ChimeraX commands (.cxc) that place a marker at each C-alpha (Angstrom):
marker #1 position -20.87,209.43,-30.93 radius 0.5
marker #1 position -19.71,210.59,-35.08 radius 0.5
marker #1 position -22.24,208.96,-37.46 radius 0.5
marker #1 position -20.53,206.17,-39.52 radius 0.5
marker #1 position -20.15,207.41,-42.91 radius 0.5
marker #1 position -19.91,204.24,-45.47 radius 0.5
marker #1 position -19.07,204.89,-49.29 radius 0.5
marker #1 position -20.70,202.51,-51.68 radius 0.5
marker #1 position -19.01,201.88,-55.27 radius 0.5
marker #1 position -19.41,200.32,-58.22 radius 0.5
marker #1 position -17.32,198.77,-60.28 radius 0.5
marker #1 position -17.32,196.97,-64.02 radius 0.5
marker #1 position -13.61,196.33,-65.74 radius 0.5
marker #1 position -12.48,199.44,-63.47 radius 0.5
marker #1 position -8.64,198.30,-62.51 radius 0.5
marker #1 position -7.39,201.61,-63.70 radius 0.5
marker #1 position -9.47,204.31,-61.53 radius 0.5
marker #1 position -10.62,202.31,-59.48 radius 0.5
marker #1 position -7.25,203.14,-56.31 radius 0.5
marker #1 position -7.37,206.73,-57.29 radius 0.5
marker #1 position -10.82,206.82,-55.90 radius 0.5
marker #1 position -10.61,204.41,-53.27 radius 0.5
marker #1 position -7.03,206.15,-51.65 radius 0.5
marker #1 position -9.06,209.73,-51.40 radius 0.5
marker #1 position -11.67,208.12,-49.32 radius 0.5
marker #1 position -9.37,205.35,-47.37 radius 0.5
marker #1 position -8.42,208.03,-44.83 radius 0.5
marker #1 position -11.62,208.96,-43.46 radius 0.5
marker #1 position -14.73,206.72,-44.40 radius 0.5
marker #1 position -15.42,204.33,-41.81 radius 0.5
marker #1 position -16.32,201.15,-44.33 radius 0.5
marker #1 position -15.41,200.63,-48.02 radius 0.5
marker #1 position -18.23,199.17,-50.03 radius 0.5
marker #1 position -17.56,198.20,-53.70 radius 0.5
marker #1 position -20.02,196.42,-55.45 radius 0.5
marker #1 position -18.91,194.53,-58.48 radius 0.5
marker #1 position -20.42,193.21,-62.04 radius 0.5
marker #1 position -18.51,189.80,-62.20 radius 0.5
marker #1 position -15.22,191.99,-63.45 radius 0.5
marker #1 position -12.63,190.65,-65.50 radius 0.5
marker #1 position -9.95,192.64,-64.60 radius 0.5
marker #1 position -7.77,193.21,-61.49 radius 0.5
marker #1 position -11.11,195.30,-60.09 radius 0.5
marker #1 position -11.78,193.23,-57.42 radius 0.5
marker #1 position -8.20,192.49,-56.58 radius 0.5
marker #1 position -7.26,196.35,-56.45 radius 0.5
marker #1 position -10.85,196.66,-54.27 radius 0.5
marker #1 position -9.52,194.46,-51.26 radius 0.5
marker #1 position -6.48,195.89,-51.54 radius 0.5
marker #1 position -7.68,198.87,-49.81 radius 0.5
marker #1 position -9.61,196.57,-47.43 radius 0.5
marker #1 position -12.65,197.02,-50.06 radius 0.5
marker #1 position -15.96,194.56,-49.23 radius 0.5
marker #1 position -16.50,193.66,-52.12 radius 0.5
marker #1 position -20.21,191.87,-53.79 radius 0.5
marker #1 position -21.09,190.76,-56.61 radius 0.5
marker #1 position -24.43,191.57,-58.40 radius 0.5
marker #1 position -24.92,191.06,-62.80 radius 0.5
marker #1 position -26.79,194.29,-62.16 radius 0.5
marker #1 position -30.51,195.11,-63.87 radius 0.5
marker #1 position -29.02,193.18,-67.44 radius 0.5
marker #1 position -28.07,195.61,-70.12 radius 0.5
marker #1 position -24.50,197.14,-68.43 radius 0.5
marker #1 position -25.50,199.49,-66.11 radius 0.5
marker #1 position -24.50,199.74,-61.78 radius 0.5
marker #1 position -27.34,198.38,-59.30 radius 0.5
marker #1 position -27.84,201.54,-57.64 radius 0.5
marker #1 position -30.30,199.69,-55.10 radius 0.5
marker #1 position -28.48,197.07,-54.09 radius 0.5
marker #1 position -24.96,198.65,-53.77 radius 0.5
marker #1 position -26.27,200.94,-51.52 radius 0.5
marker #1 position -27.99,198.36,-49.46 radius 0.5
marker #1 position -24.43,196.47,-48.82 radius 0.5
marker #1 position -23.23,199.64,-46.42 radius 0.5
marker #1 position -24.33,199.39,-42.51 radius 0.5
marker #1 position -23.56,202.98,-41.96 radius 0.5
marker #1 position -26.30,205.50,-40.92 radius 0.5
marker #1 position -24.84,208.35,-44.01 radius 0.5
marker #1 position -23.67,207.17,-47.29 radius 0.5
marker #1 position -21.69,208.63,-49.88 radius 0.5
marker #1 position -21.73,207.21,-53.79 radius 0.5
marker #1 position -18.60,208.01,-55.68 radius 0.5
marker #1 position -17.94,205.91,-58.85 radius 0.5
marker #1 position -14.52,204.56,-59.91 radius 0.5
marker #1 position -14.13,206.75,-61.94 radius 0.5
marker #1 position -14.11,209.91,-59.36 radius 0.5
marker #1 position -12.35,210.84,-56.25 radius 0.5
marker #1 position -13.41,213.13,-53.10 radius 0.5
marker #1 position -10.90,216.16,-52.13 radius 0.5
marker #1 position -10.22,216.29,-48.69 radius 0.5
marker #1 position -11.71,219.99,-48.48 radius 0.5
marker #1 position -15.16,217.93,-49.46 radius 0.5
marker #1 position -14.51,214.91,-46.64 radius 0.5
marker #1 position -14.62,217.67,-43.92 radius 0.5
marker #1 position -17.59,218.68,-45.33 radius 0.5
marker #1 position -19.62,216.05,-45.44 radius 0.5
marker #1 position -18.58,214.57,-42.21 radius 0.5
marker #1 position -20.35,218.91,-40.83 radius 0.5
marker #1 position -22.75,217.56,-42.75 radius 0.5
marker #1 position -23.79,214.27,-40.93 radius 0.5
marker #1 position -22.77,215.29,-37.17 radius 0.5
marker #1 position -25.48,218.56,-37.41 radius 0.5
marker #1 position -28.20,216.26,-37.84 radius 0.5
marker #1 position -29.95,219.56,-39.92 radius 0.5
marker #1 position -29.75,216.67,-43.46 radius 0.5
marker #1 position -31.00,213.97,-44.62 radius 0.5
marker #1 position -29.79,214.45,-48.67 radius 0.5
marker #1 position -27.12,216.29,-50.29 radius 0.5
marker #1 position -26.14,217.57,-53.62 radius 0.5
marker #1 position -22.59,217.67,-54.32 radius 0.5
marker #1 position -21.04,219.43,-57.33 radius 0.5
marker #1 position -18.93,217.77,-59.32 radius 0.5
marker #1 position -15.72,218.72,-61.74 radius 0.5
marker #1 position -16.00,217.25,-64.67 radius 0.5
marker #1 position -12.67,216.86,-66.79 radius 0.5
marker #1 position -13.84,215.75,-70.51 radius 0.5
marker #1 position -12.12,216.07,-73.88 radius 0.5
marker #1 position -8.76,216.86,-72.11 radius 0.5
marker #1 position -9.90,220.06,-70.18 radius 0.5
marker #1 position -11.63,221.01,-67.42 radius 0.5
marker #1 position -15.14,221.61,-68.09 radius 0.5
marker #1 position -16.59,224.71,-66.29 radius 0.5
marker #1 position -19.95,225.66,-67.93 radius 0.5
marker #1 position -21.94,223.48,-70.95 radius 0.5
marker #1 position -24.20,222.21,-68.13 radius 0.5
marker #1 position -21.41,220.47,-67.26 radius 0.5
marker #1 position -20.03,222.96,-64.40 radius 0.5
marker #1 position -19.52,221.70,-60.69 radius 0.5
marker #1 position -22.56,223.42,-59.61 radius 0.5
marker #1 position -24.31,222.28,-62.50 radius 0.5
marker #1 position -23.60,219.35,-62.76 radius 0.5
marker #1 position -24.66,218.54,-58.64 radius 0.5
marker #1 position -25.68,215.17,-58.01 radius 0.5
marker #1 position -27.46,213.09,-54.92 radius 0.5
marker #1 position -24.61,211.17,-53.66 radius 0.5
marker #1 position -24.75,211.75,-50.12 radius 0.5
marker #1 position -27.64,210.26,-47.82 radius 0.5
marker #1 position -29.01,209.30,-44.87 radius 0.5
marker #1 position -29.63,205.06,-45.54 radius 0.5
marker #1 position -34.08,205.28,-45.82 radius 0.5
marker #1 position -33.79,208.71,-47.56 radius 0.5
marker #1 position -33.04,208.07,-50.80 radius 0.5
marker #1 position -34.75,205.85,-53.74 radius 0.5
marker #1 position -31.94,204.14,-56.05 radius 0.5
marker #1 position -32.77,203.24,-59.40 radius 0.5
marker #1 position -31.18,202.05,-62.48 radius 0.5
marker #1 position -32.59,204.14,-64.01 radius 0.5
marker #1 position -30.14,206.04,-66.93 radius 0.5
marker #1 position -28.71,208.81,-65.33 radius 0.5
marker #1 position -31.51,209.14,-62.78 radius 0.5
marker #1 position -29.31,207.26,-59.96 radius 0.5
marker #1 position -31.06,208.39,-56.32 radius 0.5
marker #1 position -33.86,210.73,-56.21 radius 0.5
marker #1 position -35.25,212.06,-52.81 radius 0.5
marker #1 position -37.57,210.21,-50.51 radius 0.5
marker #1 position -40.94,212.25,-49.89 radius 0.5
marker #1 position -40.19,214.93,-46.35 radius 0.5
marker #1 position -36.38,214.00,-46.98 radius 0.5
marker #1 position -34.46,217.50,-46.20 radius 0.5
marker #1 position -32.65,218.18,-48.98 radius 0.5
marker #1 position -29.63,220.57,-49.28 radius 0.5
marker #1 position -27.38,221.39,-51.84 radius 0.5
marker #1 position -23.39,221.95,-51.37 radius 0.5
marker #1 position -22.55,225.53,-51.38 radius 0.5
marker #1 position -19.38,225.02,-54.18 radius 0.5
marker #1 position -16.35,227.19,-52.81 radius 0.5
marker #1 position -13.64,226.05,-55.47 radius 0.5
marker #1 position -11.85,222.94,-53.70 radius 0.5
marker #1 position -15.33,220.61,-52.42 radius 0.5
marker #1 position -16.63,218.85,-55.33 radius 0.5
marker #1 position -16.36,215.51,-56.11 radius 0.5
marker #1 position -13.96,215.10,-59.35 radius 0.5
marker #1 position -15.23,213.52,-61.99 radius 0.5
marker #1 position -12.25,211.89,-65.25 radius 0.5
marker #1 position -14.16,211.20,-68.21 radius 0.5
marker #1 position -14.36,211.16,-71.80 radius 0.5
marker #1 position -10.27,211.00,-72.46 radius 0.5
marker #1 position -11.80,212.00,-76.38 radius 0.5
marker #1 position -14.30,211.34,-78.59 radius 0.5
marker #1 position -14.01,208.40,-79.87 radius 0.5
marker #1 position -14.29,207.65,-76.01 radius 0.5
marker #1 position -17.78,210.33,-75.63 radius 0.5
marker #1 position -19.36,208.62,-78.72 radius 0.5
marker #1 position -18.67,204.28,-77.55 radius 0.5
marker #1 position -21.03,205.63,-74.20 radius 0.5
marker #1 position -23.11,207.34,-76.19 radius 0.5
marker #1 position -23.60,204.76,-78.45 radius 0.5
marker #1 position -24.01,202.18,-74.65 radius 0.5
marker #1 position -25.97,204.74,-72.34 radius 0.5
marker #1 position -28.90,205.71,-75.45 radius 0.5
marker #1 position -29.46,201.67,-76.36 radius 0.5
marker #1 position -30.13,201.78,-72.59 radius 0.5
marker #1 position -32.48,204.59,-72.49 radius 0.5
marker #1 position -34.22,204.27,-75.15 radius 0.5
marker #1 position -34.96,200.69,-73.94 radius 0.5
marker #1 position -35.86,202.37,-70.35 radius 0.5
marker #1 position -38.14,204.73,-72.41 radius 0.5
marker #1 position -39.82,202.25,-74.57 radius 0.5
marker #1 position -41.14,199.98,-71.51 radius 0.5
marker #1 position -42.35,203.14,-69.82 radius 0.5
marker #1 position -44.89,203.69,-73.43 radius 0.5
marker #1 position -43.03,206.71,-74.08 radius 0.5
marker #1 position -42.80,207.95,-77.88 radius 0.5
marker #1 position -41.80,210.45,-79.75 radius 0.5
marker #1 position -41.69,211.80,-83.61 radius 0.5
marker #1 position -38.58,213.14,-85.78 radius 0.5
marker #1 position -39.78,216.13,-85.68 radius 0.5
marker #1 position -40.33,215.30,-81.70 radius 0.5
marker #1 position -36.86,214.44,-82.08 radius 0.5
marker #1 position -34.91,217.27,-83.85 radius 0.5
marker #1 position -36.84,219.57,-81.77 radius 0.5
marker #1 position -35.52,218.55,-79.06 radius 0.5
marker #1 position -32.05,218.08,-79.98 radius 0.5
marker #1 position -31.86,222.02,-81.06 radius 0.5
marker #1 position -33.04,223.21,-77.45 radius 0.5
marker #1 position -30.40,221.09,-76.16 radius 0.5
marker #1 position -27.93,222.37,-77.86 radius 0.5
marker #1 position -29.47,226.14,-76.72 radius 0.5
marker #1 position -29.69,224.81,-73.84 radius 0.5
marker #1 position -25.94,224.00,-73.25 radius 0.5
marker #1 position -24.61,226.21,-75.56 radius 0.5
marker #1 position -25.79,229.48,-74.63 radius 0.5
marker #1 position -28.25,229.57,-71.60 radius 0.5
marker #1 position -25.27,227.27,-69.59 radius 0.5
marker #1 position -22.47,229.01,-71.74 radius 0.5
marker #1 position -20.88,226.30,-73.02 radius 0.5
marker #1 position -19.74,229.00,-76.06 radius 0.5
marker #1 position -16.87,229.98,-72.58 radius 0.5
marker #1 position -15.39,226.32,-72.51 radius 0.5
marker #1 position -13.81,227.00,-76.52 radius 0.5
marker #1 position -13.98,224.48,-79.19 radius 0.5
marker #1 position -14.39,221.67,-75.68 radius 0.5
marker #1 position -18.24,222.94,-75.23 radius 0.5
marker #1 position -19.42,223.96,-78.68 radius 0.5
marker #1 position -17.97,220.02,-79.35 radius 0.5
marker #1 position -19.70,218.48,-76.33 radius 0.5
marker #1 position -22.60,221.28,-76.82 radius 0.5
marker #1 position -23.39,219.24,-80.48 radius 0.5
marker #1 position -22.51,215.77,-78.83 radius 0.5
marker #1 position -24.69,216.24,-76.34 radius 0.5
marker #1 position -27.73,217.65,-78.65 radius 0.5
marker #1 position -27.02,214.30,-81.43 radius 0.5
marker #1 position -27.53,211.59,-78.05 radius 0.5
marker #1 position -31.16,213.09,-78.12 radius 0.5
marker #1 position -31.22,212.73,-81.68 radius 0.5
marker #1 position -29.20,208.89,-81.45 radius 0.5
marker #1 position -31.72,208.12,-78.60 radius 0.5
marker #1 position -34.91,209.18,-80.56 radius 0.5
marker #1 position -33.96,207.37,-83.56 radius 0.5
marker #1 position -32.95,203.96,-81.14 radius 0.5
marker #1 position -36.75,204.14,-79.98 radius 0.5
marker #1 position -38.30,204.94,-82.72 radius 0.5
marker #1 position -36.73,202.00,-84.65 radius 0.5
marker #1 position -38.06,199.99,-80.59 radius 0.5
marker #1 position -41.79,200.49,-81.64 radius 0.5
marker #1 position -41.04,199.36,-85.09 radius 0.5
marker #1 position -38.64,195.37,-85.36 radius 0.5
marker #1 position -36.34,194.29,-83.54 radius 0.5
marker #1 position -32.48,194.11,-84.38 radius 0.5
marker #1 position -33.36,189.96,-84.49 radius 0.5
marker #1 position -36.33,190.65,-86.28 radius 0.5
marker #1 position -34.65,192.60,-89.48 radius 0.5
marker #1 position -32.60,190.28,-89.15 radius 0.5
marker #1 position -34.96,187.49,-90.28 radius 0.5
marker #1 position -36.23,190.03,-92.72 radius 0.5
marker #1 position -33.39,191.15,-94.92 radius 0.5
marker #1 position -32.59,186.69,-94.45 radius 0.5
marker #1 position -35.84,186.79,-96.42 radius 0.5
marker #1 position -35.39,189.46,-99.06 radius 0.5
marker #1 position -32.18,187.83,-99.68 radius 0.5
marker #1 position -32.99,184.01,-100.28 radius 0.5
marker #1 position -35.35,185.80,-102.48 radius 0.5
marker #1 position -33.11,187.84,-103.91 radius 0.5
marker #1 position -31.38,185.04,-104.59 radius 0.5
marker #1 position -33.80,183.15,-106.55 radius 0.5
marker #1 position -35.23,185.31,-108.66 radius 0.5
marker #1 position -31.10,185.43,-109.79 radius 0.5
marker #1 position -31.28,181.25,-110.01 radius 0.5
marker #1 position -34.56,181.32,-111.32 radius 0.5
marker #1 position -33.50,184.20,-114.46 radius 0.5
marker #1 position -30.33,181.55,-115.18 radius 0.5
marker #1 position -32.22,179.32,-115.65 radius 0.5
marker #1 position -34.75,180.36,-118.13 radius 0.5
marker #1 position -31.97,181.75,-119.63 radius 0.5
marker #1 position -29.80,178.73,-120.40 radius 0.5
marker #1 position -32.84,176.90,-121.34 radius 0.5
marker link #1:1,2 radius 0.2
marker link #1:2,3 radius 0.2
marker link #1:3,4 radius 0.2
marker link #1:4,5 radius 0.2
marker link #1:5,6 radius 0.2
marker link #1:6,7 radius 0.2
marker link #1:7,8 radius 0.2
marker link #1:8,9 radius 0.2
marker link #1:9,10 radius 0.2
marker link #1:10,11 radius 0.2
marker link #1:11,12 radius 0.2
marker link #1:12,13 radius 0.2
marker link #1:13,14 radius 0.2
marker link #1:14,15 radius 0.2
marker link #1:15,16 radius 0.2
marker link #1:16,17 radius 0.2
marker link #1:17,18 radius 0.2
marker link #1:18,19 radius 0.2
marker link #1:19,20 radius 0.2
marker link #1:20,21 radius 0.2
marker link #1:21,22 radius 0.2
marker link #1:22,23 radius 0.2
marker link #1:23,24 radius 0.2
marker link #1:24,25 radius 0.2
marker link #1:25,26 radius 0.2
marker link #1:26,27 radius 0.2
marker link #1:27,28 radius 0.2
marker link #1:28,29 radius 0.2
marker link #1:29,30 radius 0.2
marker link #1:30,31 radius 0.2
marker link #1:31,32 radius 0.2
marker link #1:32,33 radius 0.2
marker link #1:33,34 radius 0.2
marker link #1:34,35 radius 0.2
marker link #1:35,36 radius 0.2
marker link #1:36,37 radius 0.2
marker link #1:37,38 radius 0.2
marker link #1:38,39 radius 0.2
marker link #1:39,40 radius 0.2
marker link #1:40,41 radius 0.2
marker link #1:41,42 radius 0.2
marker link #1:42,43 radius 0.2
marker link #1:43,44 radius 0.2
marker link #1:44,45 radius 0.2
marker link #1:45,46 radius 0.2
marker link #1:46,47 radius 0.2
marker link #1:47,48 radius 0.2
marker link #1:48,49 radius 0.2
marker link #1:49,50 radius 0.2
marker link #1:50,51 radius 0.2
marker link #1:51,52 radius 0.2
marker link #1:52,53 radius 0.2
marker link #1:53,54 radius 0.2
marker link #1:54,55 radius 0.2
marker link #1:55,56 radius 0.2
marker link #1:56,57 radius 0.2
marker link #1:57,58 radius 0.2
marker link #1:58,59 radius 0.2
marker link #1:59,60 radius 0.2
marker link #1:60,61 radius 0.2
marker link #1:61,62 radius 0.2
marker link #1:62,63 radius 0.2
marker link #1:63,64 radius 0.2
marker link #1:64,65 radius 0.2
marker link #1:65,66 radius 0.2
marker link #1:66,67 radius 0.2
marker link #1:67,68 radius 0.2
marker link #1:68,69 radius 0.2
marker link #1:69,70 radius 0.2
marker link #1:70,71 radius 0.2
marker link #1:71,72 radius 0.2
marker link #1:72,73 radius 0.2
marker link #1:73,74 radius 0.2
marker link #1:74,75 radius 0.2
marker link #1:75,76 radius 0.2
marker link #1:76,77 radius 0.2
marker link #1:77,78 radius 0.2
marker link #1:78,79 radius 0.2
marker link #1:79,80 radius 0.2
marker link #1:80,81 radius 0.2
marker link #1:81,82 radius 0.2
marker link #1:82,83 radius 0.2
marker link #1:83,84 radius 0.2
marker link #1:84,85 radius 0.2
marker link #1:85,86 radius 0.2
marker link #1:86,87 radius 0.2
marker link #1:87,88 radius 0.2
marker link #1:88,89 radius 0.2
marker link #1:89,90 radius 0.2
marker link #1:90,91 radius 0.2
marker link #1:91,92 radius 0.2
marker link #1:92,93 radius 0.2
marker link #1:93,94 radius 0.2
marker link #1:94,95 radius 0.2
marker link #1:95,96 radius 0.2
marker link #1:96,97 radius 0.2
marker link #1:97,98 radius 0.2
marker link #1:98,99 radius 0.2
marker link #1:99,100 radius 0.2
marker link #1:100,101 radius 0.2
marker link #1:101,102 radius 0.2
marker link #1:102,103 radius 0.2
marker link #1:103,104 radius 0.2
marker link #1:104,105 radius 0.2
marker link #1:105,106 radius 0.2
marker link #1:106,107 radius 0.2
marker link #1:107,108 radius 0.2
marker link #1:108,109 radius 0.2
marker link #1:109,110 radius 0.2
marker link #1:110,111 radius 0.2
marker link #1:111,112 radius 0.2
marker link #1:112,113 radius 0.2
marker link #1:113,114 radius 0.2
marker link #1:114,115 radius 0.2
marker link #1:115,116 radius 0.2
marker link #1:116,117 radius 0.2
marker link #1:117,118 radius 0.2
marker link #1:118,119 radius 0.2
marker link #1:119,120 radius 0.2
marker link #1:120,121 radius 0.2
marker link #1:121,122 radius 0.2
marker link #1:122,123 radius 0.2
marker link #1:123,124 radius 0.2
marker link #1:124,125 radius 0.2
marker link #1:125,126 radius 0.2
marker link #1:126,127 radius 0.2
marker link #1:127,128 radius 0.2
marker link #1:128,129 radius 0.2
marker link #1:129,130 radius 0.2
marker link #1:130,131 radius 0.2
marker link #1:131,132 radius 0.2
marker link #1:132,133 radius 0.2
marker link #1:133,134 radius 0.2
marker link #1:134,135 radius 0.2
marker link #1:135,136 radius 0.2
marker link #1:136,137 radius 0.2
marker link #1:137,138 radius 0.2
marker link #1:138,139 radius 0.2
marker link #1:139,140 radius 0.2
marker link #1:140,141 radius 0.2
marker link #1:141,142 radius 0.2
marker link #1:142,143 radius 0.2
marker link #1:143,144 radius 0.2
marker link #1:144,145 radius 0.2
marker link #1:145,146 radius 0.2
marker link #1:146,147 radius 0.2
marker link #1:147,148 radius 0.2
marker link #1:148,149 radius 0.2
marker link #1:149,150 radius 0.2
marker link #1:150,151 radius 0.2
marker link #1:151,152 radius 0.2
marker link #1:152,153 radius 0.2
marker link #1:153,154 radius 0.2
marker link #1:154,155 radius 0.2
marker link #1:155,156 radius 0.2
marker link #1:156,157 radius 0.2
marker link #1:157,158 radius 0.2
marker link #1:158,159 radius 0.2
marker link #1:159,160 radius 0.2
marker link #1:160,161 radius 0.2
marker link #1:161,162 radius 0.2
marker link #1:162,163 radius 0.2
marker link #1:163,164 radius 0.2
marker link #1:164,165 radius 0.2
marker link #1:165,166 radius 0.2
marker link #1:166,167 radius 0.2
marker link #1:167,168 radius 0.2
marker link #1:168,169 radius 0.2
marker link #1:169,170 radius 0.2
marker link #1:170,171 radius 0.2
marker link #1:171,172 radius 0.2
marker link #1:172,173 radius 0.2
marker link #1:173,174 radius 0.2
marker link #1:174,175 radius 0.2
marker link #1:175,176 radius 0.2
marker link #1:176,177 radius 0.2
marker link #1:177,178 radius 0.2
marker link #1:178,179 radius 0.2
marker link #1:179,180 radius 0.2
marker link #1:180,181 radius 0.2
marker link #1:181,182 radius 0.2
marker link #1:182,183 radius 0.2
marker link #1:183,184 radius 0.2
marker link #1:184,185 radius 0.2
marker link #1:185,186 radius 0.2
marker link #1:186,187 radius 0.2
marker link #1:187,188 radius 0.2
marker link #1:188,189 radius 0.2
marker link #1:189,190 radius 0.2
marker link #1:190,191 radius 0.2
marker link #1:191,192 radius 0.2
marker link #1:192,193 radius 0.2
marker link #1:193,194 radius 0.2
marker link #1:194,195 radius 0.2
marker link #1:195,196 radius 0.2
marker link #1:196,197 radius 0.2
marker link #1:197,198 radius 0.2
marker link #1:198,199 radius 0.2
marker link #1:199,200 radius 0.2
marker link #1:200,201 radius 0.2
marker link #1:201,202 radius 0.2
marker link #1:202,203 radius 0.2
marker link #1:203,204 radius 0.2
marker link #1:204,205 radius 0.2
marker link #1:205,206 radius 0.2
marker link #1:206,207 radius 0.2
marker link #1:207,208 radius 0.2
marker link #1:208,209 radius 0.2
marker link #1:209,210 radius 0.2
marker link #1:210,211 radius 0.2
marker link #1:211,212 radius 0.2
marker link #1:212,213 radius 0.2
marker link #1:213,214 radius 0.2
marker link #1:214,215 radius 0.2
marker link #1:215,216 radius 0.2
marker link #1:216,217 radius 0.2
marker link #1:217,218 radius 0.2
marker link #1:218,219 radius 0.2
marker link #1:219,220 radius 0.2
marker link #1:220,221 radius 0.2
marker link #1:221,222 radius 0.2
marker link #1:222,223 radius 0.2
marker link #1:223,224 radius 0.2
marker link #1:224,225 radius 0.2
marker link #1:225,226 radius 0.2
marker link #1:226,227 radius 0.2
marker link #1:227,228 radius 0.2
marker link #1:228,229 radius 0.2
marker link #1:229,230 radius 0.2
marker link #1:230,231 radius 0.2
marker link #1:231,232 radius 0.2
marker link #1:232,233 radius 0.2
marker link #1:233,234 radius 0.2
marker link #1:234,235 radius 0.2
marker link #1:235,236 radius 0.2
marker link #1:236,237 radius 0.2
marker link #1:237,238 radius 0.2
marker link #1:238,239 radius 0.2
marker link #1:239,240 radius 0.2
marker link #1:240,241 radius 0.2
marker link #1:241,242 radius 0.2
marker link #1:242,243 radius 0.2
marker link #1:243,244 radius 0.2
marker link #1:244,245 radius 0.2
marker link #1:245,246 radius 0.2
marker link #1:246,247 radius 0.2
marker link #1:247,248 radius 0.2
marker link #1:248,249 radius 0.2
marker link #1:249,250 radius 0.2
marker link #1:250,251 radius 0.2
marker link #1:251,252 radius 0.2
marker link #1:252,253 radius 0.2
marker link #1:253,254 radius 0.2
marker link #1:254,255 radius 0.2
marker link #1:255,256 radius 0.2
marker link #1:256,257 radius 0.2
marker link #1:257,258 radius 0.2
marker link #1:258,259 radius 0.2
marker link #1:259,260 radius 0.2
marker link #1:260,261 radius 0.2
marker link #1:261,262 radius 0.2
marker link #1:262,263 radius 0.2
marker link #1:263,264 radius 0.2
marker link #1:264,265 radius 0.2
marker link #1:265,266 radius 0.2
marker link #1:266,267 radius 0.2
marker link #1:267,268 radius 0.2
marker link #1:268,269 radius 0.2
marker link #1:269,270 radius 0.2
marker link #1:270,271 radius 0.2
marker link #1:271,272 radius 0.2
marker link #1:272,273 radius 0.2
marker link #1:273,274 radius 0.2
marker link #1:274,275 radius 0.2
marker link #1:275,276 radius 0.2
marker link #1:276,277 radius 0.2
marker link #1:277,278 radius 0.2
marker link #1:278,279 radius 0.2
marker link #1:279,280 radius 0.2
marker link #1:280,281 radius 0.2
marker link #1:281,282 radius 0.2
marker link #1:282,283 radius 0.2
marker link #1:283,284 radius 0.2
marker link #1:284,285 radius 0.2
marker link #1:285,286 radius 0.2
view
């Protein structure tokens, strides 16, 4: 008997994207599970239209997908995790079915083709093989987490396979339509990473942040040949380097005062300045 495959998708207000992801897996998936973080648009309606099981979970509390909960809702031996802004080409679905039937692998690294800033990115650390993702695995062979950009980690002893990229067998990822969207998400994810890093006891100096950002730019633009992606490669390399700076700045801020503490201090300072002003006005009048 052929092994069953469940497709798991986490969603939050993905009405515009979700149907593409669902249409790409509905013809061959044995089960589709959507875990929604209480969307306020038509996301749930779209999911049910395509026959998906819908479960609800608010996530870890900082607008990040509840990966472990989502995986646990799947009933099949094999699980494919797809984001709402991705789709699975036919060639990839055939490859995954063959892997599941071979019984030689537990975890599969899948190439991913990224569309960014209105174009296909082939280098810059975002090329198909450069951005391979742990997304297909036997249930129980990975540890799922809600750590930013560290969703799935193979367990000790798991047999890991890198799926060879042939040009048509990669996850297709539609993201960052423009710089504004990139910066908006950068702001959200750096806040998540800074808080998680702070809770783990991570610290970084301003000089350390600058060095880390410079190395990251060099890796993306030179080592990973971002220059071959033209102007997109340059700006993406700069944006990702800036990501490191912003994350470090937010981590530094958490070691000093929280925003609510700073706001309270600002109010105290304002009251002090106004008190001095009032006293000087009173003295002048007398």
